[in-house]
ZAMI-565900 format. One record per residue (C-alpha): x, y, z; residue in three letters. Coordinates in Angstrom, 3 decimals. Each point is the difference from the previous one (the first is absolute). Layout:
X,Y,Z,ALA;
...
This chain:
-81.258,-38.319,3.013,MET;
-0.933,-0.269,-3.689,THR;
2.564,0.983,-2.609,ASP;
-1.774,3.314,-0.542,ALA;
-0.033,0.715,3.711,HIS;
3.688,-0.808,0.338,PHE;
0.902,2.160,-3.008,THR;
-1.864,2.898,1.597,THR;
1.823,-0.551,3.287,ALA;
3.327,-0.198,-1.795,LEU;
-0.559,3.266,-1.861,PHE;
-1.144,1.653,3.226,GLN;
3.273,-1.086,1.605,ALA;
1.952,1.592,-2.865,VAL;
-2.018,3.215,0.216,ASP;
0.258,0.155,3.796,HIS;
3.807,0.125,-0.249,ASN;
0.261,1.998,-3.210,PHE;
0.969,3.341,1.548,ASP;
2.749,-1.832,1.891,ASN;
1.066,-1.706,-3.222,GLU;
0.456,3.316,-1.817,ILE;
1.851,1.450,3.008,ALA;
2.225,-3.108,0.002,PHE;
0.772,0.488,-3.717,LEU;
0.636,3.724,0.438,ALA;
2.498,-0.697,2.769,ASP;
1.877,-2.451,-2.254,LEU;
0.129,2.528,-2.850,VAL;
1.277,2.759,2.293,ARG;
2.987,-2.125,1.011,ARG;
2.577,-0.176,-2.837,PRO;
1.283,-3.402,-1.120,SER;
1.743,0.965,-3.233,ASP;
1.943,-2.717,-1.816,ASN;
2.609,1.124,-0.949,PRO;
1.597,0.602,2.420,PRO;
-1.838,-2.907,1.598,GLY;
0.041,0.830,3.695,TYR;
-3.277,-1.776,0.724,CYS;
0.355,-1.752,3.369,ALA;
-1.296,3.050,1.878,GLU;
-3.199,0.106,-2.077,HIS;
-0.488,-3.726,0.586,ALA;
0.229,0.490,3.759,GLU;
-2.529,2.821,-0.059,LEU;
-2.323,-2.159,-2.105,THR;
0.434,-2.914,2.392,ALA;
-0.956,2.191,2.952,GLN;
-3.087,1.263,-1.838,ALA;
-1.050,-3.577,-0.784,LEU;
0.516,-1.028,3.616,GLU;
-2.232,2.878,1.065,ALA;
-2.703,-1.635,-2.160,LEU;
0.426,-3.231,1.938,GLY;
2.221,-1.978,-2.366,PHE;
2.994,-2.102,1.017,ASP;
2.821,1.207,-2.250,VAL;
3.129,-1.961,-0.857,GLU;
3.011,2.168,-0.847,ARG;
2.474,-1.719,-2.313,HIS;
3.090,2.181,-0.344,ARG;
1.955,-0.745,-3.157,VAL;
3.742,-0.411,0.746,PRO;
2.054,3.059,-0.894,THR;
2.252,-1.732,-2.597,PRO;
-3.092,-1.258,-1.835,VAL;
-1.564,3.462,0.095,VAL;
3.162,1.676,-1.274,GLU;
0.298,-2.441,-2.909,ARG;
-3.480,1.151,-1.002,ALA;
1.205,3.621,-0.006,GLY;
-1.938,0.991,3.126,MET;
0.864,1.126,3.524,ILE;
-2.502,-1.851,2.212,SER;
-3.145,-2.099,-0.361,ALA;
-2.318,-1.833,2.371,THR;
-2.792,-2.209,-1.331,ASN;
-3.215,-0.210,2.009,LEU;
-2.174,-3.103,0.207,VAL;
-3.417,-0.238,1.658,VAL;
-1.730,-3.399,0.197,ARG;
-3.608,-0.587,1.041,HIS;
-1.261,-3.575,0.069,ARG;
-3.767,-0.302,-0.234,PHE;
0.112,-3.799,-0.204,GLY;
1.532,-2.928,-1.858,ALA;
0.398,0.754,-3.701,GLY;
2.181,1.726,-2.601,PRO;
2.212,3.017,0.648,VAL;
-0.680,3.112,-2.075,ILE;
2.680,2.702,-0.019,ALA;
-0.781,3.677,-0.608,LEU;
3.182,1.762,-1.116,ASN;
0.685,3.724,-0.416,ALA;
3.188,2.073,0.064,HIS;
0.729,3.086,2.061,GLY;
3.092,1.263,-1.809,ASP;
-0.620,2.717,-2.599,VAL;
1.899,1.819,-2.723,VAL;
1.249,3.505,0.939,PRO;
-2.650,2.676,-0.645,PRO;
1.775,2.038,-2.676,GLY;
-1.295,3.403,-1.079,GLU;
-3.249,1.442,-1.311,GLY;
-2.325,-0.701,2.933,TRP;
-3.039,2.174,0.699,SER;
-0.067,-1.357,3.582,ALA;
2.540,-1.018,2.615,ASP;
1.134,-3.486,-1.113,PRO;
0.011,-1.026,3.675,TYR;
-3.096,1.969,0.970,GLY;
-2.765,-2.584,-0.608,ALA;
-2.244,2.918,-1.000,GLU;
-3.571,-0.985,-0.876,ILE;
-1.385,2.107,-2.830,ARG;
-3.233,-0.632,-1.925,ASP;
-0.209,-3.500,1.410,GLY;
3.602,-0.983,-0.871,TRP;
2.937,-0.443,2.359,MET;
3.238,1.392,-1.440,TYR;
3.471,-1.187,1.000,GLY;
2.854,-2.265,-0.968,ARG;
-1.079,-3.572,0.653,GLY;
-3.684,0.906,0.314,ALA;
-0.776,-2.323,-2.915,ALA;
3.189,-2.081,-0.392,VAL;
-0.404,-1.687,2.366,SER;
-0.443,1.321,3.543,LYS;
-3.718,0.092,-0.751,SER;
0.040,-3.795,0.010,ASP;
1.708,-0.124,3.387,PHE;
-3.281,1.571,1.086,ALA;
-2.271,-2.013,-2.307,THR;
1.369,-3.356,1.091,TYR;
0.357,0.783,3.716,ALA;
-3.521,1.368,0.311,PHE;
-1.511,-2.766,-2.152,ALA;
1.504,-2.492,2.439,LEU;
-1.191,2.054,2.976,LYS;
-3.546,0.062,-1.437,ALA;
0.028,-3.791,-0.323,LEU;
1.117,-0.329,3.609,ILE;
-2.523,2.551,1.278,ASP;
-2.844,-1.634,-1.965,ALA;
0.986,-3.401,1.437,ARG;
0.355,-1.459,-3.467,ALA;
-0.511,-3.802,0.042,PRO;
3.029,-0.796,-2.137,LEU;
2.164,-3.094,-0.463,ALA;
3.527,1.184,-0.573,GLY;
2.592,2.665,0.790,THR;
0.461,3.534,-1.308,VAL;
3.506,1.475,0.083,GLU;
1.182,3.546,-0.621,LEU;
3.425,0.173,-1.671,HIS;
1.057,3.662,0.194,LEU;
3.384,0.460,-1.637,THR;
2.378,2.798,-0.927,TYR;
2.011,-0.632,-3.145,ASP;
-2.357,-0.210,-2.987,GLU;
1.732,3.010,-1.562,GLU;
3.280,-1.955,0.217,SER;
-1.397,-3.204,-1.461,GLY;
-1.657,-1.810,2.906,GLY;
2.764,-2.501,0.718,LEU;
0.427,1.061,3.635,ILE;
-3.735,0.395,0.511,GLY;
-2.268,-2.837,-1.174,PRO;
2.979,-1.741,-1.601,GLY;
1.866,-0.155,3.320,TRP;
-3.055,-0.961,2.063,LEU;
-0.755,-2.885,-2.370,LEU;
3.618,-1.117,-0.325,LYS;
0.533,-0.051,3.764,GLU;
-3.203,-1.987,0.517,GLY;
-1.463,2.698,2.241,ILE;
-3.194,-0.056,-2.075,VAL;
-1.519,-2.900,-1.938,LYS;
-3.313,1.204,-1.417,PRO;
-2.314,-2.059,-2.169,ASP;
-1.300,3.075,-1.849,TYR;
1.021,3.652,-0.294,ALA;
-1.737,3.250,-0.836,ILE;
2.393,2.900,-0.621,CYS;
-0.473,3.763,-0.069,ALA;
-1.897,1.357,-2.989,GLY;
-2.983,2.101,-1.062,PHE;
-3.736,-0.393,0.512,SER;
-1.593,-0.280,-3.449,TYR;
1.877,-2.942,-1.493,ALA;
1.873,-3.094,1.131,ILE;
3.539,-0.288,-1.322,THR;
0.911,-3.587,-0.852,THR;
3.141,0.654,-2.087,ALA;
2.702,2.632,-0.269,HIS;
3.350,0.629,-1.598,ASN;
3.355,-1.020,1.349,GLY;
2.896,2.452,0.023,ALA;
3.714,-0.072,-0.713,ILE;
2.206,2.805,1.303,HIS;
3.567,0.001,-1.296,LEU;
2.934,2.269,0.813,GLU;
2.261,0.318,-3.031,VAL;
3.528,1.407,0.368,THR;
1.898,0.896,-3.168,VAL;
3.736,0.508,0.519,ARG;
2.569,1.604,-2.279,GLY;
3.190,2.030,0.525,LYS;
0.244,3.663,0.953,SER;
2.027,2.473,-2.037,ALA;
0.461,3.743,-0.410,HIS;
-2.720,1.554,-2.153,ALA;
2.750,1.463,-2.202,ALA;
1.110,-3.569,-0.835,ARG;
-3.149,-2.138,0.018,PRO;
1.747,-2.471,-2.313,ASP;
2.138,-1.154,2.970,THR;
-3.025,-1.185,1.992,GLY;
-3.054,-2.164,-0.418,HIS;
-3.246,1.925,0.402,ASP;
-2.331,-1.845,2.364,ALA;
-2.824,2.442,-0.660,LEU;
0.189,-0.525,-3.748,GLU;
-0.205,-3.751,0.606,ALA;
-2.863,0.469,2.445,ALA;
-1.913,1.967,-2.628,VAL;
0.374,-2.944,-2.371,ARG;
-1.377,-2.306,2.692,VAL;
-2.887,2.361,0.754,LEU;
-0.886,0.310,-3.685,ASN;
-0.011,-3.791,-0.287,ALA;
-2.288,-0.260,3.039,LEU;
-2.385,2.622,-1.347,TYR;
-0.143,-1.803,-3.354,ALA;
-0.697,-3.218,1.912,HIS;
-2.786,1.828,1.862,ARG;
-1.757,0.653,-3.292,GLU;
0.141,-3.720,-0.792,ASP;
-1.650,-0.756,3.343,LEU;
-3.159,1.760,-1.167,ARG;
-0.558,-2.907,-2.381,GLN;
-0.333,-2.437,2.950,ILE;
-3.654,0.064,1.006,ARG;
-1.185,-1.426,3.302,SER;
-3.224,-2.012,0.078,ALA;
-0.669,1.223,3.554,THR;
-2.731,2.625,0.310,THR;
1.524,3.232,1.302,GLY;
3.537,-0.743,-1.238,ILE;
1.054,1.063,-3.485,GLU;
3.676,-0.714,-0.685,HIS;
3.408,-0.051,1.718,PRO;
1.576,3.373,0.806,THR;
3.548,1.243,0.498,LEU;
1.129,3.203,1.712,VAL;
3.470,1.331,0.837,VAL;
-0.664,1.894,3.205,GLY;
3.422,0.990,1.384,LEU;
3.332,0.958,-1.564,ILE;
3.257,1.482,1.290,GLU;
3.587,0.240,-1.178,GLY;
2.937,2.109,-1.068,GLY;
2.735,1.851,1.879,ILE;
-0.005,3.548,-1.355,ASN;
-0.913,1.949,-3.115,THR;
3.563,-0.214,-1.369,ASN;
0.559,-3.710,0.670,VAL;
-0.947,-2.993,-2.122,VAL;
-2.452,-1.971,2.196,PRO;
1.449,-3.220,1.394,ASP;
-3.213,-1.363,1.527,LYS;
-3.753,0.327,-0.521,VAL;
-2.597,-1.834,2.098,THR;
-3.706,-0.239,-0.668,PHE;
-2.957,-2.006,1.283,ARG;
-2.829,-1.426,-2.042,LEU;
-3.440,-1.407,0.753,ASP;
-1.417,-2.732,-2.278,ARG;
-3.534,-1.202,0.737,ARG;
-0.667,-3.684,-0.707,VAL;
-3.514,-0.917,-1.166,VAL;
-1.633,-3.172,1.396,PRO;
0.688,-1.945,-3.202,GLU;
3.770,0.601,0.254,GLU;
2.750,-1.662,2.026,SER;
2.046,2.393,2.145,ALA;
3.170,-2.027,-0.615,GLN;
-0.496,0.026,-3.777,ASP;
-0.536,3.763,0.090,VAL;
3.134,0.432,2.106,LEU;
2.086,-1.948,-2.526,ALA;
-1.469,2.093,-2.825,GLN;
0.898,3.276,1.727,LEU;
3.539,-1.178,0.657,ARG;
0.436,-0.833,-3.678,ALA;
-1.245,3.429,-1.140,VAL;
2.293,1.844,2.438,ILE;
3.129,-2.076,-0.539,GLU;
-0.305,0.087,-3.794,THR;
-0.377,3.790,-0.063,ALA;
2.935,0.501,2.408,ALA;
2.438,-2.121,-2.034,ALA;
2.439,2.835,-0.796,LEU;
3.807,0.272,0.350,PRO;
1.048,0.954,3.546,GLY;
-3.550,-0.288,1.356,ILE;
-1.275,-2.447,2.606,SER;
-3.466,-0.399,1.441,VAL;
-1.273,-1.370,3.314,GLU;
-3.644,-0.978,0.545,ILE;
-1.278,-0.306,3.565,ARG;
-3.394,-1.496,0.787,GLU;
-1.725,2.339,2.457,VAL;
-3.417,-1.653,-0.148,LEU;
-1.398,-2.939,-1.945,VAL;
-3.648,-0.780,0.736,THR;
-2.420,-2.366,-1.671,SER;
-3.493,0.976,-1.136,PRO;
-3.054,-0.872,2.077,LEU;
-2.017,-2.719,-1.712,ARG;
-3.180,-1.742,1.205,PRO;
0.638,-3.388,1.629,ILE;
-2.392,-2.678,1.206,ASP;
-2.161,1.313,2.807,GLY;
0.176,3.683,-0.949,ALA;
-3.409,-0.173,-1.664,GLN;
-1.530,-0.797,3.390,ARG;
1.266,3.335,1.315,LEU;
-1.232,1.826,-3.100,THR;
-3.472,-1.542,0.264,SER;
-0.289,0.879,3.699,ALA;
1.023,3.610,-0.598,LEU;
-2.341,0.337,-2.989,GLN;
-2.914,-1.392,1.998,ALA;
0.757,2.412,2.854,ALA;
0.330,2.976,-2.358,ALA;
-3.424,-0.734,-1.482,GLU;
-1.356,0.704,3.490,VAL;
2.224,2.937,0.962,THR;
0.358,1.735,-3.379,LEU;
-3.137,-1.246,-1.685,GLY;
1.982,-1.238,-2.994,ALA;
2.148,-2.913,-1.073,ARG;
3.595,1.206,-0.087,ILE;
2.291,-1.332,-2.761,PRO;
3.289,-1.841,0.276,GLU;
2.911,1.533,-1.893,GLU;
3.751,0.349,-0.335,GLY;
2.112,3.087,0.715,VAL;
3.355,1.040,-1.502,PRO;
1.719,0.676,3.333,LEU;
1.534,-2.563,2.377,TYR;
-0.775,-0.658,3.671,THR;
0.780,-2.163,3.026,ASP;
-2.842,-2.309,-1.022,ALA;
2.271,-1.920,-2.361,ARG;
2.032,-1.276,2.971,LEU;
-2.991,-1.839,1.432,TYR;
-0.737,-1.412,-3.439,CYS;
3.630,-1.141,-0.399,GLU;
-0.355,-1.801,3.345,ALA;
-3.011,-1.885,-1.363,GLY;
-2.604,2.087,1.834,VAL;
-3.119,0.898,-2.068,PRO;
0.015,3.797,-0.045,THR;
-2.072,2.924,-1.260,VAL;
0.219,3.751,0.491,ILE;
-2.881,1.985,1.519,TYR;
-0.319,2.925,2.405,GLY;
-0.975,3.659,0.384,ALA;
0.421,2.371,-2.909,GLY;
-1.583,1.520,-3.101,PRO;
-0.388,-1.573,-3.419,ARG;
3.512,0.716,-1.279,THR;
3.511,0.714,1.263,LEU;
-0.094,3.329,-1.853,LEU;
-3.172,1.031,1.835,GLU;
1.760,-0.806,3.274,ALA;
3.091,1.994,-1.090,ASN;
2.095,-2.944,1.113,GLY;
3.749,0.782,0.117,HIS;
-0.617,3.636,-0.968,ARG;
-1.168,3.269,1.551,ALA;
-3.376,0.156,1.768,ASP;
-0.318,-3.727,0.674,GLU;
-3.490,-0.544,1.350,ARG;
-2.672,-2.481,1.025,VAL;
-3.739,0.588,0.156,LYS;
-1.111,-0.325,3.614,VAL;
-3.176,-1.864,-0.961,GLU;
2.053,-2.508,-2.028,ASP;
1.803,-0.935,3.210,VAL;
-3.356,-0.822,1.611,ARG;
-1.191,-1.986,-3.046,LEU;
3.258,-1.953,-0.266,ALA;
-0.071,-0.798,3.719,THR;
-3.542,-1.331,-0.325,ARG;
0.888,-1.955,-3.137,THR;
3.083,-1.659,1.503,VAL;
-1.845,-0.882,3.208,ALA;
-2.943,-1.493,-1.895,LEU;
2.304,-1.888,-2.392,ALA;
1.784,-1.559,2.975,LEU;
-3.331,-1.273,1.326,THR;
-0.656,-1.529,-3.436,ASN;
3.406,-1.695,0.068,LEU;
0.047,-1.156,3.614,LEU;
-3.677,-0.265,0.859,GLY;
-1.084,-3.165,1.765,VAL;
């Protein structure tokens, strides 16, 4: 067949299975896999069975319970599908099936997978159960179209992105279960992400000494000290606005204090206050340098009589940066998108962090691309009414399948 004839056959294979693809995605959305709490092994098994019904051989890699618990989860099983077309490089397609809890404010059932005005609504519909479907059905289309490829395509379907990825892609890579030459990770359809922020999550515990509220002078107020620390962090946050990233799509580092608890009772001087902060690390920064800077700000502000401070590292992740070989993935996806979308899609950075960095840290050229709208806000990612346009799932499936033929074509 000529290239044009094969492309037509490939797109026909995608379209032939598209109703099944949307039903597959809907089934995944209807089955909760919230993290926290992180009980995700059951969803993985259901996904594995659905993939087997499509004809795939599915490897189930159960993460040992102690490893899962250290990550703050209950259970996790990583799924790997490998299809070898011929001798050549291995390209991994990675997406995560764990999702943040739905929260409030939905106009639809967060586990309903309702389709309204061409959009599917539900937690995980866009981030990133949609790419379980995109990647699986792109691979199925290649198989059905008898693609003459030289290489292997693997699906890496994992369940801990919301906890940092260390027991998902991080564990698969560390254990040597997967050894890809390239990786494409879950993303959206109208741009290719080649860089993103890292993240540092710290738990800060400020300790003092309790006392009766009638004699506060006999205690050491942990809340008062914590307020000093928080004020220092918020002042530091203003300084971060002066650091400008050169990466398109990323502006400057950010800092948020997202959780706080403490105190004993209204009439007691607080003896302990704990809070958690999130500091995003732009691609031009070093995560370790940022960590040292945060420690200095906190410890200096907490230097008061009778006060001690403990800083626990919950998560320290590096930014995603382009490495040698990543441009090949970008070029293949851009060439495919010119056919499927009729336009050249840009490469950009995003201010969030993802599993993709773990492939990059392992020396695997990695980019982010998948099914979704133009922005995270349009997808309502991590907020009420998360959604994905049904037609974007079709377009992304076509684009990924065609890009793989560009990368692995004989």
